[in-house]
N, C-alpha and C positions, 0 to 999 in steps of 0.2 A: 887823629878821632874822623871813625867813618861818616862821612855826612850823611843826612837822615835823606834818601829818596822824596820824590813832590809829597805824596799823600801816605796818612798815618793813620789806621782804626785799629777801635782799639775798643774792645769789648770787657763788661766785667758782672762776674755771678758772685755775689756776696751773701752769707748769713751772716746777719744781721739785724739788730732793731735796738732801739731804746736811745743812742744819740740822734741828736737831730743830722738831715740832711741838708745837701745844696738842693735851692729850688732847681723843679724839672722847669728846663726852658721852654716856650711857647711853641708853635708850631713853625716850621721856617716859613723863609717866604718864598713865593713863589716869582724870584727873579732871576736874571740873567747874570747878572753878580751879587755877591755878598757885598754890602754895605758899607765903605769907611765906616771905624770906630770916629765918633768926634774926640775933638785932640784934650788931651787932660783924662780919657776914661779909662778903664780898668784894661782893656784890652790896647790903647795906646802905650801904656805902660811895661806892655808886657804879660797883662794877666788877661781875663776874661769877661767881656760882656755881653752878657744876652738882651737881643734885641726884639723889641715887638714887630708881631709881621703879621698881615692876614691869617686869622685861622683855616688851615684844613681841616675838614672834617675826617675821621678817622675812618674806613671803609666799613661797610655792612659786613657783620660777622653772624656765622651761625653754630652748632654743636659739630654738623657733619665737616666743616672748616679744620676746626681745631683739634679732631681725632688724627685728619689726616695728615695736620700739621703735628701732632702729638708723633704717629706713625713713622712721620720723616724722621722726624729729630732721633726717636732709637733707634732707626735703622744704620744715619749716620754714626750717634755715638758708641755701636755694636763696631761697628768697619774701624772707629776711632782707634778704641778702647784694643781693640786686636793688634794694633800695631804699635801702640804705646808700653801696653803692658812689656813686663818682661817675665821666665818663668819662673823665679823665684824672689821676686821683688814687690814690696807695696804699689798701690798705683790708685790715681785719681784721675777722673776727665769728667769738666764740664761739657756733655754734647750743647747744652742749651745756649752755653758762653762762646763757644768755637763758631756753632751754624749761626747763632744771629749777629755775629763780628761778618762772618760771611756772606751773609745775605744782605746787610746792607751796603756790601760792595758788589753783590753780583744785581741789587738794583739799579746797577751804573755798566753793569758789562753787557756787551755784544757779539754777534758771528760767534763762532767756536767756544771762544771763553767763557761764554754765558751758558751752552749748550753742556759742557765739559763742569762749569758749578753746578749747573741744577741735578746732573746724574751721582757727583757727591756726593750734593746733600739732597735727593731722591724728590727732588722737586720741590723743596719744602718754599724756595724765595723763588722760584720761576714766573713771569710777567702773567702766566696763563693763572695761576693760584694765589693770587695777590690777596686773598682776604686771609688766606692760609695761617699769618705770623700774627694779624691783627686778631684775628678768631681765639687762636691759643692764648696772645695777649691779656684780650680781655676774659678768659676763660679762665688763665691763672690768678691775676689780679681779685676774684672773688674768693679765694682762699684764706684770705688772711681774715681772724677774725678772734675771738675770746669764746673759746668754746669748754665744756666740763668734760674733765677726765670720767674715767670709771671710777672714781672716787668723790664724783659731785664737785670739784676743787676748781675754779677756773684757770684758763691756764690758753696762754695764747700762740698762734701760728703767725708769723708774716713771713709773706710771699711778695713781694714789691717789685715792678719791673718801669724802668724809665729809660729812655732816651735821649740824646743830643745829637750833636753836631756843633764840631770846633774848628772856624771854617778861616783862612788868609784873609784877611781886609781887601776887598776887590776880587777876590777868585772869581773870575768869571763859569759859575757854576749853572750845569745844565736846567732849565726851569723843570722839567718833567723830573729832574733827577731830584730837587730839593721836593714837588711834591710827593713822588712816589715814597719818599725819605717819612716826611710828614703823615701823608695817609695810612701805610702798612704797617710804621713801627712810632711813628705817633714821636717822631725826632726834632724837636728844635732845633733852634741855630742859635752861636756863641760866638765872636770874634775875638780872634787872636792876631798877635804880630809875631809871627812865626819871622819874616825876614828881616827886622831889628831886636827883635828881643826873644830870640826859640829859648833860650832856659829857662825866665821868667814865665815865656807859655806851657813850656815845660811842666815845670814847680804848682803852676795854678789850674793844671787838667790831673797831674800827679795826688792835689789837694785833693781836690772834686770824686777822684776814684778812693781816695782814701776814708774820706768820711760816708759816701756808698757802703763803703766796705767796715764799716768801723774798724778801721786802721788794718784791719789781715792784710791788706795790698798798699803798702804805704811809697811803693816804687815802682808804680806801672811799668813807666816810660825812664828809662835810665837813662844816664849821663851820653851824652851823643847822640841819643835816639831821635833827637829835636833837632835842627836846625833852620838855617837860613831857606832851604828850599821843602822846608813843610807847608802843605797844603793844605789841609783837612786832616780832621780826626774824628772818626763817628766813635761813640761810646756808647755799650748798653749796659746797663746795672738791672740784678737783679738779688733780690735778698731775700735770705728764706734763715730761718731759726724756728723751730718747731719744737712743740713739748709732745712725747707722747703720750697714748690716750691711756693707757697704762704704765706709768712709773715704774722704773724698774727701782726697790726701794733697797737704798744703798747700804744699809747694816747689815745685807743680806751678800751685799758685794766679798768675794772670796779669790786667795790665789787659789793657780791649778794651771797642769800643765797643756800647750799649748805647740803643738810636731810641728815644725814648718817643713818645706817640699822636699828639700833633702834630709827629713828623718831625724834632724837634732831638733830637741825641743826646751822651751823658756817657759819660765813661771809668768801668768799675765793676770791680769782683776778680772775675773769672772763676775759679769751682773747674772743675775738670779732673777727668775719668771716663769710663773705657771698660769694655770688658765686656759679657756676657748682662745684660739688664735687662727690664723687662717696659714694650712700647713699639705702640701702634697708630697710626693715621695716617688721616686719612679729608677730605672736604670743607671746604678749609682751613683743618685742624687738625692739631696733632702734639702725643703724649701721653706720657710716660714714669711708671713707679712705682718710687719710690726705697723700698728697706722700709728698715724698723729692725731690729737686731738681735732674734731670736728671730722675725721674720716673721711679727708679729700685728696687724703697725702700719706703715703706710707712707703715704709722701707721694705725691699724685698730682699730677701739672707738668701742665698744657695749653698749647699755646701758639698760640695763633689767628694767621692773617692779618690779622685786623681785633677787638680786642679788644672796640669797640663795640660789632659785629654778632652778634659771638659770645656775649655775657655778656647780649645780650636774648632770645637763643634757648634760655641756657642753663637749662634745669631737670630735672627728676629721672629724666625719660625719657632724657633727653639724657647725663647723667653716668651711669644704666647701662648706656647705649650705650657709650660711650666706655671705660667701666671692663670693660663686657665684651668687646670688641675687645682688649684688651690681652693679646698674649703675648709669651714672650721670642725679644728680638732681641740681636746684637751692635750695639752702641751707642759712639760716642763725644759722651759728653754735654760739653757747656760752659753749667755754673748759677751765675748771677752769686750771690754772699755776697749775702742782703738781710734788713732787718728792719724791722719797719713795726709803727705802733699805730691802735688809733682809738677815740677816744671820742664816744659820742654819744647823745643822748635819746630813745630809741626809744618813747615814748608814741603819739606822731601816728603812727610808722612801723606800730605794732603794733594802734591806732585801722583805722587804714586799710585794712590785712592782713583787716579784717574781727571784730574784736574791740572796736566802739564804746563798747561798752554795761558794762566794767569800768572804763573812765577817765569815768564819769557819775555825779555823786552820787546825780541820784536814781532811775538808772536801775542801778547795779552791787544785785549780789546775792553777801554773803559771808557772808552767815547760816551757812553751814556752820562758819563758823571761831568767831563767838560773834555771841547774840542783842544782846549788850548796846550797843555800838554800828553804824550803819549805817559799811559802811568803801569806799569805793574810789579805784582805783588813781589818783596823780596823774602820777606819774614814772617811769619806768626808763631807767636811765642804765647804761648798757653800754661799760667799757672792755677793750679784749683788744688782747694785743700779741704778737708772734712772729718770733726770732733763727732763723736759718737760717746755719750756717758748713760747715767742715770736719768737724766731730766727727760735727754732729746736730742736733737741735732742741730748743729751749729755748722753751712759750710760757706764758703767762697770760693772765689774765682778769676782769673780776668783775660783776657785774649788780646792780642796786640798785631795789627795784623798791616805789615810795614809796604809800604808802597810806593816804587821808584818812580821816577819820571822816564820816563820809557818804554661622686658621692664617696665619702671614706667611712673605714668602721668607726664606733663608737669610745674605743679604749683610747685610754691616754697615749701618746707617745713620747719619748725624750728623747730633746735633740740638744746634741752636747755639740759646741763652734768650737773645736778643740782642733782645727787644722784648715788650711787656707779655702777662704769663700771666697766668692762673689757678693755685691751688693749694690743695688739699685735704688735711688730717691726719685719714686713715681708719681707723679699725679694720675690718679684711680682714672677719675673720666675721658681723661683726654690720653691718655698713657705716656705722657710724654714724661723722656726719662730725664732729669735735673742733676741727678750724679749718678756717677758709674764708675766701678771700681774692682779691685781685690785686696784683700787683705793674705799676707803670707806668716807676715809677722806683727801681733797685736801689740807689741813690747814697742815698735820702734814709733817713736811720733803719741804714744797714747797719753791720753790727758793725767793728769797728777790726781793724786788721792784726795 
């Protein structure tokens, strides 16, 4: 069994609502050492004990800072998808999940390690932009609520964000790092006994994650990933479940042909909708935006003539250009139901993107977290899943970063999404991309009838 290195960060992005979730811990303590748990406490038994501590206020927020964070998140997500996708397969990533996990690590990075991480994250977690994440968090928290759909029926949007930390009892963490976790991320503190009961601690953290993700991610930390060298686990959870502003009529869903990248065809379940939608078209592509109730979140679907050539040129400028060209049109839309899941170790990808020092035992500098041990990131495992059907969208994702010691015409248009396409679930006010992916074959992982 490979020993877990000294520090483990985990981030989860979940699409779920309804079941009770674990309580969010209070803000972390501003102390140089995490206190020991009382004898007989959950932490002492290998579980997690949430401890009270002096409250650290969140940073002041602004709409400008939220928009800057959204732009950085979108840029990072496009960089990530370009290296995770394949020419002929389905893929989904959660830029928010990966970026927030790395952002909590970045708060403790110093020197060249911090500089490289800032470049890869497009400044999202830079010390000079300390209010960006807090502002985006505040903006997204306001998206949840009950809203009337276009038929006047009340529908739900749930988008919630929670951050916390799970620390080894007595670990000497820097006070400034604990304060940054609280002020920027609202992260509280939980005590774990990784040294003497690592499997019990792993199970407790996995149970917290499973509860936050409505059981869609049940074993984020696999067997052997937590042992007596684990020192800290940082967790971010975001929930998303959203109904369409105009639900598709399930009785109109019918079988039709979808052409895969290699020219072969499959029979998929196509949902049908007609009416006014934001639509745009350009050289080699069409796009439509489907709003969720409340008109604050939306899914942008881009249908290129050739997915490989389009994806190769998809960057922040291209995405912004497409979004900027959207305008109301009468659209007859046929969209296949789809669901997909991606799991990947992103360590090599992130190093290639420009942050190799963080993965080097000799070059990494996370001395802003602790000076008791030298830390470096040894793995970043990401898992994301999304399901789209007539009612709306449900999505979940998890990230574990393991750190080791050492104006259009008025006529109606028809858009038949019967070939590979790109999708992005976006927050409209900030532009933040919550989920991003491509569908080459909608019958793989599609929701059941």
